[in-house]
C-alpha positions as CSV (number, residue, x, y, z in Angstrom):
1,X,-57.4,24.3,59.1
2,X,-57.1,25.0,55.2
3,X,-60.1,25.1,52.9
4,X,-60.2,25.0,48.9
5,X,-62.5,27.8,47.5
6,X,-63.6,28.1,43.7
7,X,-63.8,31.6,42.0
8,X,-67.8,32.6,42.0
9,X,-69.5,34.3,39.2
10,X,-73.0,34.3,38.0
11,X,-76.1,36.0,38.9
12,X,-78.4,36.0,41.9
13,X,-81.7,34.5,42.7
14,X,-83.7,35.6,45.6
15,X,-85.3,33.3,47.9
16,X,-87.9,34.2,50.4
17,X,-88.5,31.1,52.8
18,X,-89.3,27.7,52.1
19,X,-91.8,25.8,49.8
20,X,-93.4,22.4,50.0
21,X,-94.2,20.2,46.6
22,X,-94.5,17.1,45.7
23,X,-91.4,14.5,45.8
24,X,-90.0,13.8,42.2
25,X,-88.0,10.8,40.8
26,X,-85.6,10.5,38.1
27,X,-86.7,12.2,34.8
28,X,-85.3,12.0,31.6
29,X,-85.0,16.3,31.5
30,X,-85.0,18.9,34.2
31,X,-87.2,21.0,31.9
32,X,-90.4,20.2,33.4
33,X,-89.2,20.9,37.0
34,X,-87.2,24.0,35.9
35,X,-90.2,25.5,34.4
36,X,-91.6,25.5,37.9
37,X,-89.2,27.5,39.3
38,X,-87.0,30.3,39.8
39,X,-84.0,29.9,37.3
40,X,-80.5,30.2,38.4
41,X,-78.4,31.5,35.9
42,X,-75.1,29.3,35.6
43,X,-72.1,30.9,34.5
44,X,-68.4,29.2,33.6
45,X,-66.2,29.0,36.3
46,X,-64.0,26.5,34.6
47,X,-60.7,25.3,36.5
48,X,-58.0,22.8,35.4
49,X,-59.5,19.7,37.2
50,X,-62.9,21.0,36.3
51,X,-63.2,22.1,32.8
52,X,-67.4,22.2,33.1
53,X,-67.6,23.4,36.4
54,X,-70.2,26.7,36.1
55,X,-70.9,28.8,39.4
56,X,-74.0,31.2,40.6
57,X,-75.3,32.7,43.4
58,X,-78.5,32.7,45.5
59,X,-80.1,34.9,48.0
60,X,-81.7,33.5,51.3
61,X,-83.1,35.3,54.2
62,X,-80.3,35.8,56.9
63,X,-83.8,34.9,59.3
64,X,-85.9,32.5,58.4
65,X,-88.7,34.0,60.7
66,X,-88.1,37.0,58.7
67,X,-88.2,35.8,55.1
68,X,-88.9,39.3,53.8
69,X,-85.8,40.8,55.7
70,X,-82.4,41.0,55.1
71,X,-80.8,38.8,52.4
72,X,-77.4,36.9,52.5
73,X,-75.7,35.2,49.3
74,X,-75.0,31.4,49.3
75,X,-72.4,30.9,46.4
76,X,-72.9,27.6,44.3
77,X,-70.8,25.3,41.7
78,X,-72.0,22.6,39.6
79,X,-71.1,20.1,37.2
80,X,-73.9,19.5,35.2
81,X,-75.7,16.1,33.9
82,X,-74.8,14.7,30.3
83,X,-76.7,11.4,30.3
84,X,-80.1,11.5,28.9
85,X,-81.4,10.3,32.2
86,X,-81.6,12.9,34.9
87,X,-81.7,12.2,38.5
88,X,-81.7,15.4,39.6
89,X,-79.2,17.7,41.9
90,X,-76.4,15.8,44.4
91,X,-75.5,18.2,46.6
92,X,-72.1,17.7,48.2
93,X,-70.4,18.8,51.1
94,X,-67.0,18.3,52.9
95,X,-67.7,18.8,56.4
96,X,-66.5,21.7,58.9
97,X,-68.7,23.5,60.1
98,X,-66.6,26.2,58.1
99,X,-65.5,24.1,54.9
100,X,-66.0,25.3,51.4
101,X,-67.7,22.7,49.3
102,X,-67.2,24.7,45.8
103,X,-64.2,22.7,44.6
104,X,-65.8,19.5,46.0
105,X,-68.4,19.1,42.9
106,X,-65.7,18.8,40.4
107,X,-63.7,16.2,42.4
108,X,-67.1,14.0,43.2
109,X,-67.8,14.5,39.3
110,X,-64.6,13.3,38.4
111,X,-64.1,10.8,40.9
112,X,-67.4,9.1,40.9
113,X,-67.7,6.4,37.4
114,X,-68.7,8.4,34.5
115,X,-71.6,6.8,33.5
116,X,-73.0,7.6,37.5
117,X,-71.6,11.0,37.5
118,X,-73.1,12.4,34.4
119,X,-76.5,11.6,35.7
120,X,-76.7,14.2,38.3
121,X,-76.1,17.9,38.3
122,X,-73.6,17.7,41.0
123,X,-73.7,20.8,43.4
124,X,-71.2,22.3,45.5
125,X,-72.2,25.2,47.9
126,X,-70.7,27.0,50.7
127,X,-72.9,27.4,53.5
128,X,-73.4,30.9,54.9
129,X,-70.8,32.5,56.4
130,X,-68.2,30.4,54.7
131,X,-65.7,31.3,51.8
132,X,-67.5,33.1,48.6
133,X,-71.1,33.4,50.6
134,X,-71.4,37.0,51.6
135,X,-71.1,38.1,54.6
136,X,-68.1,35.7,55.0
137,X,-67.0,35.5,58.5
138,X,-63.5,36.3,60.0
139,X,-63.8,36.9,63.9
140,X,-60.2,37.5,64.4
141,X,-57.9,37.6,61.7
142,X,-54.7,35.9,62.8
143,X,-55.8,34.5,65.6
144,X,-53.7,31.1,65.0
145,X,-50.5,33.2,64.3
146,X,-47.7,31.1,66.0
147,X,-46.2,30.9,68.5
148,X,-49.3,30.5,70.7
149,X,-49.3,29.6,74.5
150,X,-48.7,25.8,75.5
151,X,-51.8,24.1,74.7
152,X,-51.2,22.0,78.5
153,X,-51.8,24.6,81.4
154,X,-49.4,23.4,83.6
155,X,-48.9,26.8,85.2
156,X,-51.6,29.2,85.9
157,X,-49.7,31.7,83.9
158,X,-50.3,29.4,80.9
159,X,-53.8,28.8,81.5
160,X,-54.6,32.5,82.1
161,X,-52.9,33.0,78.9
162,X,-54.5,30.5,76.9
163,X,-57.8,31.9,78.3
164,X,-57.4,35.5,77.7
165,X,-56.9,34.3,74.0
166,X,-60.3,32.2,73.8
167,X,-62.1,35.0,75.2
168,X,-60.7,37.6,73.3
169,X,-62.1,35.6,70.5
170,X,-65.7,35.5,71.6
171,X,-65.5,39.0,72.2
172,X,-64.5,39.9,68.7
173,X,-67.0,37.7,67.2
174,X,-69.7,38.8,69.3
175,X,-68.7,42.5,68.9
176,X,-68.1,42.5,65.1
177,X,-71.4,39.9,63.6
178,X,-73.3,40.8,66.6
179,X,-76.5,40.5,64.1
180,X,-75.2,37.6,62.4
181,X,-73.9,35.4,64.9
182,X,-77.8,34.1,66.2
183,X,-78.5,32.7,62.5
184,X,-75.3,31.0,61.8
185,X,-76.0,27.3,62.9
186,X,-76.9,24.1,61.6
187,X,-80.4,24.4,61.5
188,X,-80.3,27.5,59.2
189,X,-77.5,25.8,56.7
190,X,-80.0,23.1,56.2
191,X,-82.8,25.4,55.4
192,X,-80.6,27.0,52.9
193,X,-79.9,23.6,51.4
194,X,-83.7,23.7,50.8
195,X,-83.9,27.2,49.4
196,X,-81.0,25.9,47.0
197,X,-83.6,23.0,46.1
198,X,-86.2,25.3,45.7
199,X,-84.0,27.3,43.1
200,X,-82.7,24.6,41.0
201,X,-86.4,23.7,40.3
202,X,-86.1,20.1,41.7
203,X,-88.6,18.7,44.0
204,X,-86.2,16.6,46.3
205,X,-82.5,16.1,45.9
206,X,-79.7,13.8,46.5
207,X,-77.3,14.4,49.5
208,X,-73.7,13.2,49.9
209,X,-71.5,14.5,52.9
210,X,-68.4,14.0,54.7
211,X,-67.6,14.7,58.3
212,X,-69.9,17.5,59.6
213,X,-71.5,17.0,56.4
214,X,-73.0,13.8,57.6
215,X,-74.6,16.1,60.3
216,X,-76.1,18.6,57.8
217,X,-77.7,15.6,56.2
218,X,-78.8,14.2,59.2
219,X,-80.9,17.5,60.2
220,X,-81.7,17.8,56.4
221,X,-83.6,14.6,56.4
222,X,-85.4,15.4,60.1
223,X,-86.3,18.9,58.9
224,X,-87.4,17.9,55.3
225,X,-87.8,14.1,55.1
226,X,-90.1,14.4,51.9
227,X,-87.5,16.2,49.9
228,X,-84.9,13.1,50.3
229,X,-84.5,11.4,47.6
230,X,-80.7,9.5,47.9
231,X,-78.6,10.2,51.1
232,X,-75.0,9.3,51.4
233,X,-73.4,10.0,54.8
234,X,-69.7,9.1,55.1
235,X,-67.5,9.4,58.3
236,X,-70.3,9.6,60.3
237,X,-71.1,12.5,63.3
238,X,-72.6,10.8,66.1
239,X,-75.7,13.5,67.2
240,X,-76.0,12.0,70.8
241,X,-72.1,13.7,71.2
242,X,-73.0,17.3,69.7
243,X,-70.9,19.1,70.2
244,X,-68.8,18.9,73.6
245,X,-68.9,15.0,74.5
246,X,-68.0,14.5,70.4
247,X,-64.7,16.3,71.2
248,X,-63.7,14.7,73.9
249,X,-64.4,11.5,72.1
250,X,-61.9,12.5,69.6
251,X,-59.4,13.1,72.0
252,X,-59.5,9.5,73.1
253,X,-59.3,8.4,69.0
254,X,-56.5,11.0,67.8
255,X,-54.4,9.5,70.5
256,X,-55.0,5.8,69.1
257,X,-54.0,7.2,65.9
258,X,-51.2,8.8,67.1
259,X,-50.0,5.5,68.4
260,X,-50.5,3.7,65.2
261,X,-48.3,6.4,63.6
262,X,-45.9,5.6,65.9
263,X,-45.9,1.6,65.1
264,X,-45.9,2.5,61.5
265,X,-42.5,4.5,62.3
266,X,-41.4,1.5,64.1
267,X,-41.9,-0.9,60.7
268,X,-39.3,1.4,59.3
269,X,-36.4,2.0,61.8
270,X,-34.2,1.6,58.5
271,X,-35.7,4.7,57.1
272,X,-36.4,6.7,59.8
273,X,-34.0,5.4,62.5
274,X,-36.1,6.3,65.5
275,X,-36.4,2.5,66.7
276,X,-38.3,-0.4,66.8
277,X,-40.4,0.3,70.0
278,X,-43.6,2.1,69.4
279,X,-43.6,3.5,72.8
280,X,-39.9,4.4,73.1
281,X,-40.8,6.3,69.6
282,X,-43.6,8.0,71.4
283,X,-41.2,9.1,74.4
284,X,-39.1,10.6,71.7
285,X,-42.1,12.7,70.2
286,X,-43.1,14.1,73.5
287,X,-39.8,15.0,74.4
288,X,-39.2,16.7,70.9
289,X,-42.3,18.9,72.2
290,X,-41.0,19.5,75.6
291,X,-37.8,21.0,73.5
292,X,-40.0,23.0,71.4
293,X,-42.3,24.4,74.2
294,X,-38.9,25.9,75.3
295,X,-37.3,26.9,71.8
296,X,-39.8,26.8,69.1
297,X,-38.4,25.9,65.8
298,X,-38.1,28.4,63.1
299,X,-39.7,31.1,65.3
300,X,-42.8,29.4,64.2
301,X,-43.4,25.6,65.7
302,X,-44.0,25.6,69.3
303,X,-45.7,22.5,71.6
304,X,-49.0,23.9,70.2
305,X,-47.9,24.4,66.8
306,X,-46.9,20.6,66.6
307,X,-49.7,19.3,67.9
308,X,-51.7,21.4,65.1
309,X,-49.0,19.8,62.5
310,X,-49.6,16.0,63.3
311,X,-52.9,16.0,64.0
312,X,-53.5,15.8,60.4
313,X,-51.9,12.4,60.6
314,X,-55.0,11.2,62.4
315,X,-57.3,12.4,59.5
316,X,-55.2,10.8,57.0
317,X,-52.4,8.3,57.0
318,X,-51.4,9.8,53.5
319,X,-49.2,12.1,55.6
320,X,-47.4,9.7,57.8
321,X,-44.4,9.5,55.6
322,X,-43.9,13.3,55.5
323,X,-44.4,13.8,59.1
324,X,-42.2,10.9,60.1
325,X,-39.6,12.3,57.8
326,X,-40.1,15.4,59.9
327,X,-39.9,14.1,63.2
328,X,-36.7,12.2,62.1
329,X,-34.9,14.7,60.9
330,X,-35.4,16.8,64.0
331,X,-34.6,13.9,66.5
332,X,-31.6,12.8,64.6
333,X,-30.0,15.5,63.1
334,X,-31.2,18.4,65.1
335,X,-32.8,20.0,61.3
336,X,-35.9,21.5,62.1
337,X,-36.2,22.7,58.6
338,X,-38.8,20.0,57.6
339,X,-40.6,20.4,60.8
340,X,-41.5,24.1,59.8
341,X,-42.1,23.3,56.2
342,X,-44.6,20.4,57.5
343,X,-46.2,23.3,59.9
344,X,-46.5,25.5,57.0
345,X,-47.8,22.9,54.5
346,X,-50.6,21.4,56.9
347,X,-51.1,23.5,60.1
348,X,-50.3,27.4,59.2
349,X,-53.7,28.9,59.5
350,X,-54.2,31.1,56.5
351,X,-57.4,33.8,55.7
352,X,-59.3,30.9,54.3
353,X,-59.2,29.1,57.7
354,X,-59.3,32.1,59.3
355,X,-62.8,32.1,58.1
356,X,-63.3,28.4,58.4
357,X,-62.8,28.6,62.3
358,X,-65.1,31.7,62.6
359,X,-67.8,29.4,61.0
360,X,-66.6,26.9,63.0
361,X,-67.1,28.2,66.2
362,X,-70.1,30.2,65.1
363,X,-72.2,26.7,64.2
364,X,-71.2,25.2,67.4
365,X,-71.5,27.1,69.8
366,X,-74.7,27.9,68.7
367,X,-76.2,24.7,67.8
368,X,-76.5,23.4,71.2
369,X,-75.5,24.2,75.2
370,X,-71.8,24.0,76.2
371,X,-70.6,23.9,79.7
372,X,-70.2,27.6,80.9
373,X,-68.1,26.7,83.9
374,X,-64.6,26.7,83.5
375,X,-64.0,24.3,86.2
376,X,-65.8,21.9,84.2
377,X,-63.9,22.3,80.9
378,X,-61.0,21.7,83.5
379,X,-61.9,18.7,85.4
380,X,-62.6,16.8,82.1
381,X,-59.9,17.8,80.1
382,X,-57.5,17.3,82.8
383,X,-59.0,13.8,83.2
384,X,-58.8,13.2,79.3
385,X,-55.1,14.2,79.2
386,X,-53.9,11.7,81.9
387,X,-55.0,8.8,79.3
388,X,-54.9,10.4,75.9
389,X,-52.9,13.6,76.0
390,X,-51.9,14.2,72.4
391,X,-55.2,16.3,71.4
392,X,-56.9,16.8,74.5
393,X,-56.1,19.9,75.7
394,X,-55.1,21.6,71.9
395,X,-59.0,20.4,71.1
396,X,-59.7,22.1,74.3
397,X,-58.7,25.4,73.7
398,X,-59.8,25.0,69.9
399,X,-63.0,25.0,71.4
400,X,-63.1,27.1,74.6
401,X,-64.8,30.3,73.0
402,X,-67.9,28.0,73.5
403,X,-67.5,28.5,76.8
404,X,-67.8,32.2,76.3
405,X,-70.3,32.7,73.2
406,X,-72.0,36.0,73.3
407,X,-75.5,33.9,71.5
408,X,-77.4,31.8,73.4
409,X,-77.7,28.0,72.4
410,X,-80.2,26.3,70.9
411,X,-82.3,22.8,71.4
412,X,-80.3,20.0,69.9
413,X,-82.3,18.3,67.2
414,X,-83.5,15.0,67.4
415,X,-82.2,13.2,64.2
416,X,-84.4,9.7,64.5
417,X,-86.1,9.1,61.5
418,X,-88.3,6.4,59.9
419,X,-89.8,8.5,57.1
420,X,-86.7,7.9,54.8
421,X,-86.3,6.1,51.7
422,X,-83.1,4.1,51.6
423,X,-80.0,5.9,53.1
424,X,-76.5,4.8,52.9
425,X,-73.6,5.1,55.5
426,X,-70.0,4.9,55.4
427,X,-67.7,4.3,58.6
428,X,-64.1,3.3,59.4
429,X,-63.8,1.5,62.3
430,X,-60.6,3.6,63.5
431,X,-62.1,7.0,62.4
432,X,-60.1,9.4,64.8
433,X,-62.5,12.7,63.8
434,X,-66.0,10.8,63.9
435,X,-65.6,7.6,65.7
436,X,-67.2,4.6,64.8
437,X,-70.0,4.5,67.4
438,X,-71.3,7.7,65.0
439,X,-72.1,5.4,62.4
440,X,-73.6,2.5,64.5
441,X,-76.0,5.4,66.2
442,X,-76.8,6.8,62.9
443,X,-77.3,3.8,61.8
444,X,-80.1,2.4,64.4
445,X,-81.8,6.3,64.1
446,X,-82.3,6.3,60.5
447,X,-84.8,3.5,60.2
448,X,-83.9,2.3,56.1
449,X,-80.0,2.8,56.6
450,X,-77.7,0.4,55.7
451,X,-74.1,1.0,57.0
452,X,-70.9,-0.1,55.4
453,X,-67.7,-0.4,57.4
454,X,-64.1,0.0,56.1
455,X,-62.8,-2.7,58.9
456,X,-59.3,-1.4,60.2
457,X,-59.8,1.6,58.2
458,X,-58.2,4.8,60.2
459,X,-58.9,7.2,57.6
460,X,-61.5,10.0,57.6
461,X,-63.5,10.3,54.5
462,X,-63.3,6.9,52.9
463,X,-65.4,6.9,49.6
464,X,-63.8,7.9,46.8
465,X,-60.3,7.6,48.0
466,X,-59.5,4.1,46.5
467,X,-61.1,1.6,48.3
468,X,-63.1,-0.1,45.2
469,X,-65.2,-2.2,47.5
470,X,-66.4,1.0,49.3
471,X,-66.8,2.8,46.1
472,X,-69.0,-0.1,44.7
473,X,-71.6,0.4,47.1
474,X,-71.5,4.1,46.5
475,X,-71.6,3.7,42.5
476,X,-74.5,0.9,42.6
477,X,-76.8,3.1,45.2
478,X,-76.1,6.1,43.1
479,X,-77.4,4.4,40.3
480,X,-80.5,2.7,41.0
481,X,-80.7,2.8,45.2
482,X,-79.0,-0.2,45.5
483,X,-78.0,-0.9,49.4
484,X,-76.5,-4.0,50.5
485,X,-78.8,-5.6,53.5
486,X,-76.8,-7.8,56.1
487,X,-78.9,-7.5,58.9
488,X,-76.1,-6.7,61.7
489,X,-74.6,-4.1,63.0
490,X,-72.8,-3.6,59.8
491,X,-74.6,-4.3,55.9
492,X,-71.6,-5.0,54.7
493,X,-67.7,-4.8,55.4
494,X,-64.9,-3.8,53.3
495,X,-60.9,-4.3,53.6
496,X,-59.4,-1.1,54.5
497,X,-56.8,0.4,52.0
498,X,-53.2,-0.4,52.6
499,X,-51.1,1.8,54.9
500,X,-48.4,4.0,53.0
501,X,-45.1,3.2,52.7
502,X,-41.9,5.5,53.3
503,X,-39.8,7.5,50.9
504,X,-42.2,7.8,47.9
505,X,-41.8,11.6,47.8
506,X,-39.8,14.0,46.1
507,X,-38.1,16.0,48.9
508,X,-40.2,19.3,47.7
509,X,-43.4,17.0,48.6
510,X,-42.0,16.3,52.4
511,X,-40.7,19.9,52.6
512,X,-44.0,21.1,51.8
513,X,-46.2,18.8,54.3
514,X,-47.8,17.0,51.3
515,X,-48.6,13.6,51.0
516,X,-45.9,11.0,50.2
517,X,-47.0,9.9,46.7
518,X,-50.0,11.1,44.5
519,X,-53.4,8.9,45.8
520,X,-56.9,9.0,44.6
521,X,-57.6,10.1,48.6
522,X,-54.9,13.3,48.1
523,X,-57.0,15.4,46.7
524,X,-60.0,14.6,48.7
525,X,-58.4,15.4,52.1
526,X,-57.1,18.4,51.1
527,X,-60.8,19.3,50.5
528,X,-62.0,17.8,54.0
529,X,-59.4,19.7,55.5
530,X,-58.7,19.0,59.7
531,X,-60.9,19.6,62.4
532,X,-64.0,19.3,60.0
C-alpha cells in the first residue's frame, strides 16, 4: 500500500462546525463567494509535474458534536482556475480509506482537457488522520515488515501467529489513539469535506472520487444533498456491502483477475516460456508460492509477500509484464532477484503505507459492525478459499483487526438519494477491487445518475487512464453537466483499453516493479495505490 503525498505549507483556517447556505451555480468570478467566507491562505508548493500547485491547511473539530473543542488540521492542495468562467471547487479523492489526495489535484488538472480544468479550482486533500493532515495515524510502525506468517492458516500454529499479529495491531491502535479513533470514520470525513467547502467560500462543491472516494461521495451527497453541484464516481463501492461483505466479494473478483493474468501470460509463451495452458501456468504460480513459504526469496518474499506483490496486478494490468517477468525468472532460471525487486517496488510498505493502513482500519472498523466471533471469519474465509484462493486469507488478515477493534461500530449510511442533480458514474465490468455490481447498485440508488460502463475492462480507476471514450463523457459532464441517458442498466458503453504487451520495459523498470511502459494510467494507479 503506497501513497503519494505533497509537501504542505500555508496558513490555517479554523472552522467550528458546518454552515448552511443557498446553492450557487457557475459564476464569472469567485470574489462574491470569497467575500462571505473565511479566507484560505494559499502558498506555492509547486512540483515539477504541477508547477502551479498551491497548498494550505484548515482546522476542523475532532468531534463535530463539540465544535468548540479540540481541533485537528486538514492539509489541502489546489490548482487554481485560470478561465474567465469559474465553476467552483472540484474536490478530488483517490480512495483508501487512507489515501492521500494532495498530488491527485495536479494529476486531474493536467489530465483533463485544459479548457475544462481551467474552469475549476481543483482541490486535493488529505482526509483526517492521513499524510500531511495532523495528527496522522501510525498505529504500529513496521507492521507489514517481512517475513509475515503464511496467510493460509493450514495449521493451528499458523492461525495462532496470524491472530496474535492482528490482535496486537488493534491493541496498539486503541492504546495510542484512544481519544482519536472514535472520530475517524467516513461520516466525519464527509463533514470535513463540507468544512472545506465553507473555508473555500463555496455554496456548492463539485466532487470527483475514485474507489473508496466513491463512498465518500455517496455519503457526502446523502448528508449534504443541496451542496452537490456535480458528482463523478469512478470504480464504485457497493454501499450494501460495507465492509465485511465487500471484502469477500473482492476475493472472488481478484481470483478471476489473477486467472486473467495467467491467460495473458499464456498468450506470450515465446516471451515468458511458462506454457500455453493458463491452468498449468497457475499451478506453477502456486508451486512457487509453496516454495517461498518454505524459503522466502531474499529473506523478504514469503508466501504472504508473494500475494502482496501480485495483488496489484488485479488493480491494474499495466503491472502484468513486470509480474510475468519476475514469475518467469523465478520458475525458469531460479533467479529470485526480479521477484524481490517487484516486491520492493509494489508491495513493501513504507511509513506512508503504515499511515494509510492505520487510517484504513480505523475508518472501516468504525464505520459499521464486523463479526466479533472469529469462528465466523474462519468459516467464511475457508469457504471462499476453496473457490478463490488467491486473496481469500490475505484479505481476511488485512481486515481482521476489525474483529478486535477497540471502538464501537456506527450504523451504516443509507445512501439512497433522489435530491441530487445529474450524477455521472463510471464502472469497468471486470473491476476486482470494486466489482461491477457496485456500480449498478449505486446507479439504482442515486435517482438522477447515469452509468458509463467500460465493457470487458478490468482496471480499477478507468477515467483519465487513456480511454478516450470514457474521458469524453467526463469532459462533457464537467463542462456543462451533460450526461448520457440510455435507459438501461448502462446509459453508455465504452470498449476497454487494450491489454499491455510484454517486453516494452527496460530492465530497470522491471526490477523496480513498475509498469512495463509509460502510459496515461501509470501515474494515476501509483496514486490510487492498492487495497483502496
